[in-house]
C-alpha positions as CSV (number, residue, x, y, z in Angstrom):
1,M,12.6,25.5,-24.9
2,R,15.6,27.5,-26.0
3,V,15.7,28.9,-29.5
4,T,18.9,30.3,-31.1
5,K,19.8,31.3,-34.6
6,N,21.1,27.8,-35.3
7,A,19.1,25.4,-33.2
8,C,16.2,24.7,-31.0
9,Q,16.7,22.8,-27.7
10,L,14.4,21.2,-25.1
11,I,15.8,21.8,-21.6
12,A,14.5,19.8,-18.6
13,A,14.4,21.1,-15.1
14,N,17.5,19.0,-14.2
15,G,19.5,20.6,-17.0
16,R,19.3,17.7,-19.5
17,T,18.8,18.8,-23.1
18,A,17.3,17.2,-26.2
19,E,17.9,18.2,-29.9
20,G,17.0,16.5,-33.2
21,D,14.7,16.5,-36.1
22,A,11.4,16.0,-34.4
23,P,8.6,18.4,-35.4
24,V,8.5,19.9,-31.9
25,L,12.1,21.1,-32.5
26,A,11.4,22.6,-35.9
27,T,9.4,25.6,-34.8
28,K,9.9,28.6,-37.1
29,T,7.7,31.1,-35.3
30,V,9.7,31.6,-32.1
31,S,12.3,34.4,-32.4
32,A,16.0,33.7,-31.9
33,D,17.5,34.3,-28.5
34,T,14.2,33.3,-26.8
35,V,13.6,30.9,-23.9
36,I,10.0,29.9,-23.3
37,A,8.6,27.7,-20.5
38,G,6.1,25.0,-21.2
39,E,5.2,21.4,-20.9
40,L,6.2,18.5,-23.2
41,Y,3.4,16.0,-23.8
42,V,1.9,13.5,-26.3
43,P,-1.5,14.6,-27.6
44,K,-4.1,11.9,-27.2
45,G,-7.3,13.6,-28.2
46,D,-9.9,13.3,-25.4
47,K,-7.8,10.9,-23.4
48,R,-5.6,11.9,-20.5
49,E,-1.9,12.5,-21.2
50,R,0.6,10.6,-19.1
51,V,4.3,11.2,-18.3
52,G,5.0,7.7,-19.5
53,D,3.9,8.7,-22.9
54,V,6.6,11.3,-23.1
55,S,9.3,8.9,-21.9
56,A,8.3,6.4,-24.6
57,A,8.2,9.1,-27.3
58,L,11.6,10.5,-26.3
59,A,13.0,6.9,-26.5
60,A,11.7,6.7,-30.1
61,D,11.9,9.4,-32.7
62,G,9.8,12.0,-30.9
63,S,7.5,12.5,-33.9
64,N,4.4,12.6,-31.8
65,L,5.6,15.1,-29.2
66,A,4.1,18.5,-28.6
67,F,5.1,21.5,-26.6
68,A,2.5,23.7,-24.8
69,A,4.1,27.0,-23.9
70,F,2.8,29.1,-21.0
71,D,5.5,31.7,-20.3
72,V,8.4,33.8,-21.7
73,I,11.7,33.6,-19.7
74,E,14.0,35.4,-22.1
75,H,13.3,37.3,-25.3
76,A,15.7,39.1,-27.6
77,G,18.4,38.0,-25.3
78,V,16.9,39.9,-22.3
79,S,15.4,38.4,-19.1
80,W,11.6,38.9,-18.9
81,R,11.2,37.5,-15.4
82,E,10.3,40.9,-13.9
83,I,7.9,41.9,-16.7
84,P,4.2,41.6,-15.8
85,Y,2.7,38.3,-17.0
86,A,0.1,40.1,-19.2
87,S,2.9,41.5,-21.3
88,R,4.7,38.1,-21.4
89,L,1.5,36.5,-22.5
90,E,1.0,39.0,-25.3
91,V,4.5,38.3,-26.7
92,L,3.9,34.6,-26.5
93,S,0.6,34.9,-28.3
94,E,2.3,36.9,-31.1
95,M,4.9,34.2,-31.6
96,L,2.9,31.0,-31.3
97,P,-0.3,29.5,-32.8
98,Q,-3.1,27.9,-30.8
99,D,-2.3,24.5,-32.1
100,G,0.5,22.5,-33.8
101,P,3.6,20.8,-32.4
102,V,4.6,24.0,-30.5
103,H,1.6,26.1,-29.3
104,M,0.3,28.2,-26.5
105,V,-1.7,26.7,-23.7
106,P,-5.4,27.8,-23.6
107,V,-5.7,31.0,-21.5
108,T,-8.9,32.4,-20.0
109,T,-9.1,35.7,-18.2
110,V,-11.4,36.0,-15.2
111,T,-11.9,38.7,-12.6
112,S,-13.1,36.9,-9.4
113,G,-12.7,33.9,-7.3
114,I,-16.2,32.8,-8.2
115,D,-15.1,32.8,-11.9
116,V,-12.1,30.7,-11.0
117,S,-14.4,28.2,-9.3
118,G,-16.6,28.0,-12.3
119,L,-13.6,27.5,-14.6
120,Y,-12.3,24.7,-12.4
121,E,-15.7,23.1,-12.5
122,D,-15.8,23.3,-16.3
123,I,-12.3,22.1,-17.0
124,V,-11.4,19.7,-14.1
125,I,-14.6,18.3,-12.7
126,S,-16.5,18.0,-16.0
127,T,-13.7,16.8,-18.3
128,G,-11.4,15.0,-15.8
129,A,-8.4,17.3,-16.5
130,E,-5.5,17.2,-14.0
131,G,-6.0,20.8,-12.8
132,I,-5.6,24.4,-13.7
133,V,-2.9,27.1,-13.1
134,V,-4.1,30.4,-11.8
135,R,-2.0,33.5,-12.5
136,C,-2.8,36.3,-10.0
137,A,-2.5,40.0,-10.6
138,D,0.2,40.3,-7.8
139,G,2.4,37.8,-9.6
140,R,1.6,34.6,-7.7
141,A,1.0,31.4,-9.7
142,L,-1.3,28.8,-8.1
143,K,-1.9,25.2,-9.1
144,V,-5.4,24.1,-8.4
145,K,-6.0,20.3,-8.4
146,P,-8.5,17.9,-7.0
147,E,-7.4,16.2,-3.7
148,L,-7.6,12.5,-3.8
149,T,-7.4,10.5,-0.5
150,F,-7.5,6.8,0.1
151,D,-7.4,4.6,3.2
152,V,-4.8,1.9,2.5
153,A,-3.2,-0.9,4.5
154,I,0.5,-1.4,5.1
155,L,1.6,-4.6,3.3
156,G,5.4,-4.2,3.8
157,F,8.2,-1.9,4.9
158,T,11.8,-1.0,4.5
159,T,14.1,0.7,7.0
160,R,16.9,3.2,7.2
161,E,19.2,4.7,9.9
162,G,17.7,7.9,11.2
163,S,19.1,10.4,13.7
164,G,17.6,8.4,16.5
165,G,18.3,4.9,15.2
166,E,16.6,2.6,12.8
167,E,13.3,3.8,11.4
168,V,10.8,3.1,8.6
169,R,12.1,4.3,5.2
170,S,9.1,3.4,3.0
171,L,5.9,1.4,3.0
172,L,4.3,-0.9,0.5
173,I,0.6,-0.1,0.5
174,G,-2.5,-1.8,-0.9
175,L,-6.2,-2.4,-0.8
176,H,-8.3,-5.5,-0.1
177,K,-10.5,-6.9,-2.9
178,T,-13.2,-9.3,-1.9
179,N,-12.7,-12.9,-3.4
180,T,-9.3,-11.8,-4.7
181,G,-7.1,-10.8,-1.8
182,W,-4.7,-7.9,-1.2
183,V,-3.5,-5.8,-4.1
184,P,-0.4,-3.7,-3.7
185,L,-0.8,-0.3,-5.4
186,G,2.5,1.3,-4.8
187,T,5.0,2.5,-2.2
188,V,5.2,5.6,-0.1
189,G,8.1,7.3,1.6
190,N,6.6,10.7,2.3
191,F,5.0,11.4,5.6
192,I,3.5,14.6,6.9
193,E,5.2,16.2,9.9
194,G,4.2,14.5,13.2
195,I,4.3,10.9,12.1
196,D,7.1,9.2,14.0
197,R,9.0,6.7,11.7
198,R,10.6,4.9,14.7
199,H,7.2,4.4,16.4
200,L,5.9,3.1,13.0
201,L,8.7,0.6,12.9
202,E,7.8,-0.6,16.4
203,M,4.3,-1.2,15.2
204,V,5.0,-3.1,12.0
205,T,8.0,-5.2,13.0
206,P,6.0,-7.7,15.1
207,L,3.6,-8.1,12.1
208,E,6.3,-9.4,9.8
209,I,5.5,-12.8,8.1
210,P,7.3,-14.9,5.4
211,S,6.5,-14.1,1.8
212,G,6.8,-15.8,-1.6
213,Y,6.2,-12.3,-3.1
214,R,9.2,-10.1,-3.6
215,K,9.2,-6.3,-4.1
216,A,12.4,-4.3,-4.2
217,A,12.6,-0.6,-3.2
218,S,14.7,2.0,-5.1
219,S,17.4,1.5,-2.4
220,G,17.7,-2.1,-3.4
221,Q,16.1,-3.4,-0.2
222,L,13.4,-6.0,-0.4
223,Y,10.2,-5.0,1.4
224,R,9.6,-7.0,4.6
225,M,6.0,-8.2,4.2
226,V,3.6,-7.9,7.1
227,Q,0.1,-8.9,8.2
228,P,-2.2,-6.2,6.8
229,V,-3.4,-4.7,10.1
230,Q,-2.6,-1.0,10.1
231,V,-4.6,1.4,7.9
232,L,-3.3,4.7,6.7
233,E,-4.9,7.7,5.1
234,C,-2.9,8.8,2.0
235,R,-3.2,11.8,-0.2
236,V,-2.3,11.1,-3.8
237,L,-1.6,13.3,-6.8
238,D,-3.3,11.0,-9.3
239,V,-4.4,7.4,-9.9
240,Q,-2.9,5.8,-13.1
241,T,-4.8,2.8,-14.5
242,L,-3.2,2.6,-18.0
243,D,0.5,2.3,-19.0
244,A,2.2,4.2,-21.8
245,K,0.7,1.7,-24.4
246,E,-2.8,2.2,-23.2
247,R,-2.9,-1.3,-21.6
248,P,-4.4,-1.8,-18.2
249,I,-1.9,-1.7,-15.4
250,R,-1.9,-5.1,-13.7
251,Q,-0.8,-5.8,-10.1
252,P,-0.4,-9.0,-8.2
253,A,-3.2,-10.4,-6.1
254,L,-1.7,-11.6,-2.8
255,A,-3.2,-14.2,-0.5
256,Q,-2.0,-15.8,2.7
257,L,-1.5,-19.6,2.8
258,D,-0.3,-21.1,6.0
259,G,0.8,-17.7,7.3
260,R,2.8,-16.9,4.2
261,W,2.2,-14.4,1.4
262,Q,1.7,-16.0,-2.0
263,V,0.9,-14.5,-5.4
264,A,-2.5,-15.7,-6.5
265,G,-2.4,-14.1,-9.9
266,Q,-2.6,-10.7,-11.5
267,I,-5.5,-8.4,-12.0
268,P,-6.2,-5.0,-13.7
269,A,-5.4,-2.5,-11.0
270,A,-3.7,0.9,-10.6
271,T,-0.7,2.8,-9.4
272,L,-1.0,5.6,-6.9
273,I,1.0,8.6,-8.1
274,N,3.0,10.6,-5.4
275,P,1.2,9.3,-2.3
276,I,1.8,11.1,1.1
277,V,0.8,9.6,4.4
278,L,-1.5,12.0,6.3
279,R,-2.3,9.9,9.4
280,L,-2.7,6.5,10.9
281,R,-6.3,5.3,10.9
282,D,-6.4,3.7,14.4
283,D,-10.2,4.1,14.2
284,K,-10.2,1.4,11.6
285,P,-9.1,-1.8,13.4
286,N,-10.3,-4.1,10.6
287,A,-8.0,-3.5,7.7
288,E,-10.1,-5.5,5.2
289,D,-13.1,-3.2,5.8
290,G,-10.9,-0.1,6.3
291,A,-8.8,-0.5,3.1
292,R,-11.5,-1.6,0.7
293,W,-11.0,-2.0,-3.0
294,Q,-14.3,-0.1,-3.7
295,Q,-12.4,3.2,-3.3
296,I,-10.9,2.8,-6.7
297,E,-13.3,0.3,-8.3
298,T,-14.9,2.9,-10.5
299,L,-11.5,4.0,-11.9
300,V,-10.2,0.5,-12.6
301,G,-13.4,-1.2,-13.8
302,Q,-14.0,-4.9,-13.8
303,E,-11.6,-7.6,-14.8
304,S,-12.2,-8.9,-18.3
305,S,-12.2,-12.7,-18.9
306,P,-10.3,-13.4,-22.1
307,S,-11.2,-16.5,-24.0
308,T,-9.2,-19.7,-23.7
309,S,-7.7,-19.1,-27.2
310,E,-6.5,-15.7,-26.0
311,R,-4.8,-17.1,-22.9
312,D,-3.3,-20.4,-24.3
313,P,0.1,-20.2,-26.0
314,T,0.4,-21.1,-29.7
315,I,3.3,-23.2,-30.8
316,I,4.7,-21.8,-34.0
317,R,7.9,-24.0,-34.3
318,R,9.0,-27.3,-32.9
319,E,12.1,-29.3,-33.9
320,V,13.8,-32.3,-32.3
321,W,17.3,-33.7,-33.0
322,T,18.8,-37.0,-31.7
323,K,22.3,-38.3,-31.7
324,A,22.8,-42.0,-31.0
325,G,25.8,-43.3,-29.2
326,K,27.0,-46.7,-28.1
327,D,24.7,-47.0,-25.1
328,K,22.7,-43.7,-25.0
329,T,20.8,-41.3,-27.2
330,D,21.2,-37.5,-26.8
331,V,18.3,-35.2,-27.5
332,R,18.1,-31.5,-28.4
333,K,14.8,-29.8,-28.8
334,L,13.7,-26.3,-30.0
335,V,10.2,-24.9,-29.2
336,V,9.0,-21.4,-30.2
337,W,5.6,-20.2,-29.0
338,K,3.5,-17.1,-29.1
339,T,2.4,-16.5,-25.5
340,N,-0.9,-14.7,-26.4
341,R,-0.6,-12.9,-23.0
342,D,1.4,-9.8,-23.9
343,N,-1.8,-7.8,-24.6
344,I,-3.3,-9.0,-21.3
345,D,-0.3,-8.7,-19.0
346,S,2.6,-6.4,-19.9
347,S,5.0,-8.6,-17.9
348,Y,4.7,-11.3,-20.5
349,P,6.8,-11.3,-23.7
350,A,5.1,-11.8,-27.0
351,Y,7.2,-14.9,-27.9
352,V,9.3,-17.4,-26.1
353,V,12.2,-19.5,-27.5
354,H,12.9,-22.6,-25.4
355,W,16.0,-24.9,-26.0
356,T,16.3,-28.3,-24.3
357,D,19.6,-30.3,-24.2
358,Y,19.6,-33.8,-22.8
359,S,22.7,-36.0,-22.5
360,A,22.7,-39.0,-20.1
361,G,26.5,-39.0,-19.8
362,R,26.9,-35.5,-18.4
363,K,27.1,-34.5,-14.7
364,T,24.0,-32.4,-15.3
365,P,22.0,-34.4,-17.9
366,L,19.3,-31.9,-18.6
367,T,19.8,-28.2,-19.4
368,R,17.4,-25.6,-20.6
369,E,17.7,-22.1,-22.1
370,V,14.7,-19.7,-22.3
371,R,14.8,-16.5,-24.3
372,P,12.0,-13.9,-24.6
373,A,11.3,-12.1,-27.9
374,F,8.9,-9.2,-28.8
375,T,8.4,-10.1,-32.4
376,E,8.1,-13.3,-34.4
377,E,11.0,-12.3,-36.6
378,S,13.3,-11.8,-33.6
379,A,12.1,-15.1,-32.1
380,Q,12.9,-17.0,-35.3
381,Q,16.3,-15.3,-35.5
382,L,17.1,-16.5,-31.9
383,A,15.9,-20.0,-32.8
384,D,18.1,-20.1,-35.9
385,A,21.1,-18.9,-33.9
386,L,20.6,-21.7,-31.3
387,I,20.4,-24.3,-34.1
388,E,23.6,-23.0,-35.7
389,A,25.5,-23.1,-32.4
390,N,24.3,-26.5,-31.2
391,I,23.4,-28.7,-34.1
392,K,26.6,-30.0,-35.8
393,K,27.6,-33.2,-37.6
394,G,26.0,-36.4,-36.2
395,W,22.7,-34.8,-35.2
396,E,19.6,-36.1,-37.0
397,L,16.3,-34.3,-37.3
398,S,13.6,-36.4,-35.8
399,S,10.2,-36.6,-37.3
């Protein structure tokens, strides 16, 4: 955060800036010509904050954003980088309160490694916090976080041209859930030194099978799906089970039918954050046993079974028009329905507007138009626009 006489700016690590009227930018306690380092987040009480919450808040009005400051970079127009951290912390505590839209992070002073271990136990292990930052007397700053590792199976791969020829670029990884199938939990393109990407390509290429499931990589390539045979050990930064709207993250459940991957539905699942491949688990030849769902089951919980009324759509508008000709009758139909699935599966829109146009004399007699909507008001507006554009003189509303 940079504060001048005339404005307050948020500056990201990549140089992007944000200004505006949000409370987080209206701080009056930070002196002008000051730059403080900190973390932008959305307070959620006892719940874990997520980076997706910040993205959503920035896309809106930013009213629920907060800034937790932990260092002074510049003060009174002078760099404070070489000043001892204790002095920087003292200045920070004089400028900022302990709470509010812009505040200091909680700081605890300890004198031994045993005290650090105890603090880690109290903050991270007991409350589920992401980790702690340790500032050493010699100027070092250490991030202390729990290490999460999972054994996962390779479900697909993409390739790239390396210095020695074609090699694996990234992998689609997942776990096996009994009575459900394979569930992809994310992709990984980071490998520790010593894992040969060309050798990995030689291993997975013969395992490739057809797939009705499509997954695109950031490069635009589609993942080439494989038989789940090879198990990997991955270290991950975190496991995310809820999206920015506090809804369970859902992933497809994949099953093989006649040697081909098919999507068998979607289930509450998770996303692995920043996975890194540590090693190939050749000691686990049975992937279903080696990459078991039980590794994350306690994090994800059990799938709920919504009632039929929650799953079935509700038709909120239906209108049909006909136009009689010499030897044919044309039909145009509007249907608007509430899906009742948007709170269960984020891939569903809240409303759908469906337009059907049938004319026997055309080269293509039947055409359809489907439009999603996120509110009933917008769905009705789409419906009215379709009627205005398509229902002219000669069309009669059918009962």
